[in-house]
C-alpha positions as CSV (number, residue, x, y, z in Angstrom):
1,X,-15.1,33.9,51.0
2,X,-14.6,33.2,54.6
3,X,-11.2,32.5,56.0
4,X,-11.9,28.8,56.9
5,X,-13.1,28.1,53.4
6,X,-10.1,29.7,51.8
7,X,-7.7,27.9,54.2
8,X,-9.4,24.6,53.3
9,X,-8.9,25.4,49.6
10,X,-5.3,26.4,50.0
11,X,-4.5,23.2,51.8
12,X,-6.3,21.1,49.1
13,X,-4.2,22.8,46.4
14,X,-1.0,22.5,48.5
15,X,-1.5,18.8,49.2
16,X,-1.5,18.2,45.4
17,X,1.5,20.5,44.8
18,X,-0.5,23.0,42.8
19,X,0.3,26.7,42.9
20,X,-2.6,28.6,44.3
21,X,-3.3,31.2,41.6
22,X,-6.1,33.6,42.2
23,X,-8.4,31.6,39.8
24,X,-7.5,28.2,41.2
25,X,-8.0,29.4,44.7
26,X,-11.4,30.9,43.9
27,X,-12.6,27.7,42.2
28,X,-11.1,25.4,44.9
29,X,-12.9,27.5,47.5
30,X,-16.2,26.9,45.7
31,X,-15.4,23.2,45.4
32,X,-14.1,22.3,48.8
33,X,-14.4,25.4,51.0
34,X,-17.3,24.1,53.0
35,X,-15.8,20.6,53.4
36,X,-18.7,18.9,51.4
37,X,-18.2,16.8,48.3
38,X,-19.4,18.2,44.9
39,X,-20.4,16.9,41.5
40,X,-20.1,19.8,39.1
41,X,-19.9,20.5,35.4
42,X,-17.7,23.2,34.1
43,X,-20.8,25.2,33.3
44,X,-22.3,24.9,36.7
45,X,-18.9,25.8,38.4
46,X,-18.6,28.7,36.0
47,X,-22.1,29.9,37.0
48,X,-21.2,29.6,40.7
49,X,-18.0,31.5,40.2
50,X,-19.8,34.3,38.4
51,X,-22.5,34.4,41.1
52,X,-19.7,34.7,43.7
53,X,-18.3,37.7,41.8
54,X,-15.2,35.8,40.4
55,X,-14.2,36.9,36.9
56,X,-13.2,33.6,35.4
57,X,-13.9,32.5,31.8
58,X,-15.5,29.2,31.0
59,X,-12.3,28.1,29.3
60,X,-10.3,28.8,32.5
61,X,-12.8,26.7,34.5
62,X,-12.4,23.8,32.0
63,X,-8.6,24.1,32.2
64,X,-8.6,24.3,36.0
65,X,-10.9,21.3,36.4
66,X,-8.5,19.3,34.1
67,X,-5.5,20.4,36.1
68,X,-7.3,19.4,39.3
69,X,-8.0,16.0,37.8
70,X,-4.4,15.5,36.6
71,X,-3.2,16.4,40.1
72,X,-5.5,13.7,41.6
73,X,-7.8,16.2,43.4
74,X,-10.9,15.2,41.4
75,X,-12.3,12.5,39.2
76,X,-14.0,13.0,35.9
77,X,-17.2,11.0,35.3
78,X,-18.5,11.0,31.8
79,X,-22.2,10.5,31.2
80,X,-23.7,9.9,27.8
81,X,-20.2,10.1,26.3
82,X,-20.5,13.8,25.9
83,X,-21.2,15.4,29.3
84,X,-18.5,15.4,32.0
85,X,-19.0,15.8,35.7
86,X,-16.2,16.4,38.1
87,X,-16.3,14.8,41.6
88,X,-14.3,15.9,44.6
89,X,-15.0,12.5,46.3
90,X,-12.2,10.2,45.2
91,X,-13.0,6.8,46.8
92,X,-14.5,4.2,44.6
93,X,-18.3,4.7,44.6
94,X,-21.2,4.5,42.2
95,X,-23.5,7.3,41.1
96,X,-27.1,7.9,40.3
97,X,-27.8,10.1,37.3
98,X,-31.2,11.7,37.2
99,X,-32.1,11.9,33.5
100,X,-34.7,14.7,33.8
101,X,-32.5,17.1,35.8
102,X,-29.1,15.9,34.6
103,X,-28.1,15.7,38.3
104,X,-25.3,13.3,39.4
105,X,-25.4,12.2,43.0
106,X,-23.5,9.6,45.0
107,X,-25.2,6.2,45.3
108,X,-24.6,3.9,48.4
109,X,-21.4,1.9,47.6
110,X,-22.2,-0.7,50.3
111,X,-25.2,-1.8,48.2
112,X,-23.2,-2.3,45.0
113,X,-21.7,-5.7,44.3
114,X,-19.6,-6.4,41.3
115,X,-18.8,-10.1,41.2
116,X,-16.3,-10.1,38.4
117,X,-14.9,-7.9,35.7
118,X,-13.9,-9.0,32.2
119,X,-10.3,-9.8,31.6
120,X,-8.5,-6.7,30.2
121,X,-7.1,-7.2,26.7
122,X,-3.5,-8.1,26.3
123,X,-1.3,-5.1,27.1
124,X,-4.0,-3.4,29.2
125,X,-5.1,-3.2,32.8
126,X,-8.3,-1.9,34.4
127,X,-7.5,1.5,35.9
128,X,-11.0,2.2,37.3
129,X,-14.6,1.3,37.0
130,X,-17.2,4.0,36.8
131,X,-20.8,2.9,37.7
132,X,-23.5,5.3,36.7
133,X,-27.1,4.2,37.4
134,X,-29.5,6.2,35.3
135,X,-32.8,7.1,37.0
136,X,-36.1,8.7,35.9
137,X,-39.1,9.6,37.9
138,X,-42.1,7.3,37.8
C-alpha cells in the first residue's frame, strides 16, 4: 500500500469518526485509496484483500462493509433481493446492472428523469430511491 492511498483511507475513516483498525484501514485503502469510486460485493472485496496479502475473513469484510454503511461512507444497493453491492459514491445516481457478468456500474444521472413518486404510506417517508437498470447483451 502506498502512503498516499493509506492517507486517503485514514482520512475517509476519520471523517466518519471510525477508528482505523488494521482491518478497516486495509479494506478502506482498497476501496478509496486511489480516489476512484467502487461497486463491490463482500466477496469481491474479500478476494481483493486476499490478493493484496491481507488476512481478513469474509465475515470481517461483511461486518466492515456494514459499519462503513452505518457511518455514511458507503451505500448498499440490493439487486435481485439477494445480492448486495456496496458503492463508495454517495450522491443520488442510477446504476446499470449487467445480468451476464453481475457487474454494477454507474449510469448517467443527467439522463434519468423521475417525474413523480407515489405518496408514502401514513407514518412513512421516502428515504431514498435506488434505480437499477438491468442490461443484457444483444
